[in-house]
N, C-alpha and C positions, 0 to 999 in steps of 0.2 A: 509239322512235327518238330518237337524240340530237339535241338542239337545237344550233344553232351555238355557243352558249356552253359546251356540254358536250364539244365535239370536242377531243380531245387536241391540244395545241399541236404536239407532235412529229410528229403525222400531217400537219398542215398544212405544217410546215416540210419534211417529206419530199416532199410533192407539189411544193412550190416548187423544191426542189433538182433534182427530175427535169426540170423545165422549163428549168432554167438549166445543164444539164450541159455543153453545148459549142456552139461556133460556129466556122464556117470563115471565114477572111479571104479576100478576093479578092486575086489576084496583081496587083501594081501595077508590077512590073518584069520584063523578060524573064528567064526562068529562076528567078524567085523561088520558093522552096519554099512549099507550102501550109501556112499557119499555123493551128493549132487552139488555142483558148483554153477551158480547163475551169474551172468553178466547183467547187472542191474542198470538199465538205461536211466537217463535223467528223468525225473518225475516230480510230482507234487502231491502232498497230502493236504486235505482241507478240513477246517472246522465247520460247524453248522453255520455260523454267522457269515463266514467268507463265501461259502457255497451259495447262500441266499443272495449275497451282494453281487456275485459274479454271474449267476445263472437265473436269478429271480427267486422271490420268497417261496418257500415250500418245495424247492427243486430237490430232486433225488438223483444220485449217481446211477447211471445205466451200466450194467455189467457187460463188458466186451469179452473178457476171458478170465477164467479163474487162474489165480497164481498158485505156486507150489505149496505155500503155507496156507493151511485151511482157513477159510473165512476172508482171505485177502483176494482182491481182484483188480484188474486193470479196467478202468471205466472208458466208455466211449467219449466222454467229455474231455476236452483239452482247453488250455488257456495259452495266452501269450505272456511271456516273462520279459519285463523291460528293466534293464540295468542303467548304469550311469551313461550319460551322453546319448540316451535313446537307443543304445544297443539292445537288441532283442533276440529272443528265442521263441519261435512260434510252434504251435502244435505240441505244447508240453503236456504229456499225458498225466491224468489224475489217477491215483491209486486209492482204492477204498479198503475198508470202510472209513467213515469220517473219524477224525481225531479231535482231541480237545484243543489243539493248537495247530495252525497251518505251518507247513514247512516245505522247502524246496531242496531236493537232493541232486547235485550236479557232479559231473566228472571234472577233472582239472581243466581240460580244454574248454569245457562249457563255461566255467567260471572266467577263463581268460576272454572268451568271446563276449561275455557280458561286461567285462571290466571290473569284476568283483574279486576281492581277496577273501574267498570263502574258506573258513577253517575246516579241518577234518574233525568231525564229531560223530558220535553215535546218534541214531535217530532219537529225537525228543530232547536232546541236549542243545538248546537253542539260545540260551542267554549270552548276550554279547556278540552275536553273529550279525552279519550285515543283512540289510533288507533289500527290497526291490518292489516295483509296481507289477501287479498282475492284472491282466485285462481279460475279461470274459465277454460273452455275447450280451449280457444284461448290464454290466457295470465294471468298475475297477476297484481294486483293493490295494492299499499301500501297506506292505509288510514292513514294520519297523525293524524286525529281525526275523531270522528263520531260514536263511540260505546257507547250506552247508555242503561240504564234500563228505559223503557218507564213509565212515570208517569201515575198513574190512572187518567182517564179523561172520560168525557161524551160529546158526540156530541149531539147537539140539535138545532132545528129551533128557529127563533125568537118567534114563537107562543108557543113552549114548554118552552122557557125561561120566557115568560110572565106568563105562568101557574105556574111555580115554583117560580117566583119572583126573578130571578137571572140575572146577567149580565156576560159578557165575563170576564173570569179570576177568577170568584168567586169559592169558595170551597164548595162542598156538601158532603153528607154522603150516603153510600150505605149499606143497611142492607140486609144480606143474611141469611135466617132462615134455618130450617132443623135440622139435628142431630149434625151439627158442626157450630152453628150460629156464624157469624162474622159481625161486623159493621166496614166498611172501612171509614176512614176519609180522607180529603184532595183530594177528587175527583174533578179535575179541569174542569171548564165549558168551552166548546168551542162551539161557536154559529156560524152557517152558514145558509144561506137561503135555501139551498138544503139538509141540514143535517137531518138524521133520528135519533130519540132518541135512543141512543146506548152507553152503558158504556163499556169501554175496561179495563179489568184486564189482567195481565200476567198469565202464566200457573201456577206459584208458588202460586199466590194469589187465583186463581180459585180452585186449588187442596186443598188448606188449608181450604176453606169453603165448599167443596163438592158441587160446583156450579152445576155440572151435575146431582145432585140428588134432587134438589129442584126447585120449582117455587115460593117460598115465598121470594120475592125480593121487596125492597122499596128504592126509591131515595128521599132524603129530605135534607133541609138546616140544 
């Protein structure tokens, strides 16, 4: 049997992420939509070309579980991410569906582990970002760029945007109460007709405010 010192760090981190997955905020105003906040663990999005290279030509992602936003899912497939001086993160989860361009989203501590200076960017804004090597069961891909720390953001429908009085690209604040209260600024608004109201923090941010321990959450301008 493995002793505590022998337990893989990635296993422990995975258990913590499962505990910090989501929290529902209470409604504080009449008609206020229900707010969900997710701790988004490190993950990767793949394009068709890179999926073929990593897992074999014609490979398809296998759904492990559906995510909160409709049409998005965590795949069973994982890869190993290799940074400078052969520092690596194993069992990096792939999220679907496929995209036009591959990218990796990390928390600050993940980037430090890899030895990368990953900038804070919205998903898809990849120009000028660092790259890394990605290893799969069939082959390896060298990303010339595409490693980021995901910017705090909120998905919302046009109806939610009208309620909050915001437009695409606006910045909002998220207050998380409890024993370690934190107010996050610069939460970027992303509006889509099929979006469900949902704030994404990374695991560092979620752990800093004890997200999994509170339901006292408020989104405001």
